[in-house]
N, C-alpha and C positions, 0 to 999 in steps of 0.2 A: 318472260312468260306471264300471262294474266293469272292472278291468284283467284282461287275459288273460295267463297264463303257460303256455307250452307246454314240457313236459319231454321232451326228445328224447334219443336215444342219443348217447353221446360218440364220434361218428365222423362222417366227411364225409357219408356217406349218411344218417346219422341227422339231422344238422343240416339238410341239404337237404330231407329229408322234413318237418322241422319248418317250414321256410320255406313249403313248399307248403301245409301245414295252416294256417299263419298267414294266408295269402291267402284260403283257403277260409273260415276263421272270420270274417275281416273282412267278407267279402261276405255270408255267411249270416246273421250277427248284425247287419249294418248298422252296424258300428263306424266311427266317424267318421275315425279316423286310426290308422296303424300305430304311433304313439307309445303307444297303449294296449295293445299286444301285445309280449310279450318271450319270448325263447327262453333256456332253461337246459339244462345237460347232466346235472344231478342234482337230486334232490329237496332243497328248501331245509331248513335246520335249523329255521327258524321260518316258519310260514305267516302271510302278511299278511291283514289284514281287507280286505274289499271287493275281493278278488282271486280269480279262478276259475282253478284249476290243471287242466291237461289233460295226461295222459301219452300221448305219441305214439309209436306203433310205427314202426320203420323200414320204408319202402316203396321198394324200389329203382326201381320204375317211376316213382313221383312224383319221386324224387331225380333221375333221368335227365331228366325233363321240365324241372325247375328248372335243371339244369346246361345243358341245350340252349338254354333261353331266355337264360341269362347269356351263353353263347358267341355266340348270334345277335345279341343287342342290345348287349352290352358288349365282346365280343371274347374270343378264346381266352386271351390273356395275362392279362386281368382275371380270368377264371374260374380260371386256374391260381393266381394270387396269392390269391384268395379261398379256394380249396381248401387252400393252404398255411396260411392263417390258421385254418381250421377244424381243421387237423391239429395245432395248437399245444396246449400243456398249460394255457393260461390259462383261468380260469373264465368270463371275459366273452366268449370267442371266438364263441359261438353267437349271442348278441344283437348283438354288433358286426357279425358277418358278415351277419346278417339285415337290420339297418337300413341297412347299406352297400348291399346288393342293392336294397332298396327305393328308396333315394336314387338309385342308378345307373339303375334302370329308369324312375324318374319323370322324370329329366333326360336320359336317353339319352346319358350322358356316359361314353365309353370310357376316359377318364382319371379316373374317379371316385376312385381311390386316391391321386390327387394333391391332393384336397381335404382337406388335413390340418387345416383350420380346423373341420371337422365332427368332433364328439366320436366318433361311431361309426366314421368313417373312420380317425381317428387310432388307435383301439383295434385295428381290423382290420389296419392297416398294421404296428403293433407286433407283433401275433401272427404275421403273415406273415413279417416280418423275422426273428423269433426262429427260426421253423421253417426258413427259407431259410438262415440262418447255420449251423444244425446240419447241414442237408443238405449244404452245401458242405464242412463238416468231415468228415462221414462219407464223402463221395466221395473224400477225400484219405487218411483214416486207416483205412478198412476194410481188413482184412488177411485174405486167404484162405489156407487150408492144404489140401493134397491128402489126402483120405482113402483108405483102402485100396481102396475100391470105385471109385476114379477120380473121385470127386465133389469139387468145390471147396466148402469150408465156411468160413463166417465168422460171427463173433458180434459184435453191437453192443449198446450199452446206451443207447438214445436217450431224451432227455427228452420229445421230441415224437413224434407218430405219423408219422414221415417214411419208413417202409419202403416204402409204395406209390410214393413219389417216387424212392427210391434204386434200386429194382429196375430201372426202365427204363434208368437210367444204365449199370448193369453188363450188362444184357441187350443193349444196343447195342454194348458193347465186347467182350463175350464171347458172341457169338451161338451158337457151336458147343459151348460148355461146359455141362456139367451142374453147376449150382452152387446152393447154399442159403445164405441169410442169415437168421440167427436173432436177432430183437430180444428180448433177455432181459427188458427192462423191460415190454414189452407182451405177452410170451409169444406171439409170432406168428412164423411162418416165411414167408419168401419163397422160392419154389421155381422154378427155371428149367431145364426139360429142354432139351437141346441142339437148336437150330433149331426150337423150339416156343415158344408164348406162355408167359410166366411167370404165376404165380398165388400167392395167399396162403392159408395154412392155419393154423388156430388150434385149441388143445385137443389137440395131437398129442404123445404121449409118445415122445421120441427113444430109439432103441436105442443104448445106450452102446457096444456092441461095434462098431457101424458108424461111430463117431466117432473111430476110431483113425487116427492119421496114418501115412503110409507111411514106410519107413526113409529113403528119399531126402528126403522132406519134413523129417524130423527133422534130417538132416544139413545140408540147406540152411538151415534155421532157425538152427541153431547157427553156421553160417558167417556168416549175415547179422548175427546178434547180435555175433559177434566182429569183423566189419567195422565195425559202428557204434561199437564201443568203441575200435577201433584208430585211427579217424580223428579221435576227439575229442582236443582239446588241453587238458589238465588245467589249465594256467595261465590259459587263457582261458575257462574254464567260467563261464557266466552262467545260474544256475538261474532267476532271475526272467525273463530273456528267453526261456528255454526254455518256461516255463509260459505266457507270453503267446502264443507261437507254436503251442504244442501243449498245450492244457489237460490237467491231470492226469487228469481223469475218462475220457479216451479211451485212456490208456496201458495199462491192464490187458489190453485185447483186441488190442494191437498186438504183432506178432512181435518187433520189436526191443527191446521193454521186458519181455518175458517173463523171469522169474527175477531181475529187478532190484528187486523190491519192488513193492507196490501203487502207490506214487506214481511210481516209476520216475524218480528224479532223479539217477541216478549215471552217466548217459551223457555 
């Protein structure tokens, strides 16, 4: 039987749209098993024989239908973990998420992600754990600075597409603040108007004049950097332990490491 490969957009909505299309193709073409269908997020370098490739456009309505089915049948926590997996940077995330959803819906198992003996579940679990770990880091290490317009602004450089999960965290803690988080790696902004819902924006060119910090922000930043250096005990400095607790890649965007070099190992 000819295998089916669905090429979907590298996003949660794109992958969920691909899952919807996979079920449609299976029913329409009378394919015996989901094992003959695969999801990928980019065109392959080499096309295989006896394989039919389909480029799938993102359909938010279909993606919502799939997400709603997952929540209803497998629970909100399972849906959240699967979305974390789809937000990872691993190439196999789409196919692993798709086949995990298939297995979960077939068995009605709300603890499907505990079945680590299944290869697809193991891959989905690995993807979700990687995104979750980085999300936890970003919750702790994201630093805001006050701009002259009174807006709080932060920059991150995430490996995984975790900004949609990070925004609710800060929106819950800073509901009255106007703040912006910019993910430099994905070139996407998370914007939160005070007391209003947050949203994402992409393809926006920032106005450098509006990214200037206030004088008080500069003063407090300098004081904070001075404090961090003054509390350090030079004779007990352990750079290896520092790096294990605070990975080097997060430091360039953190206030306390500004001006201490890219690696920031002198605190």
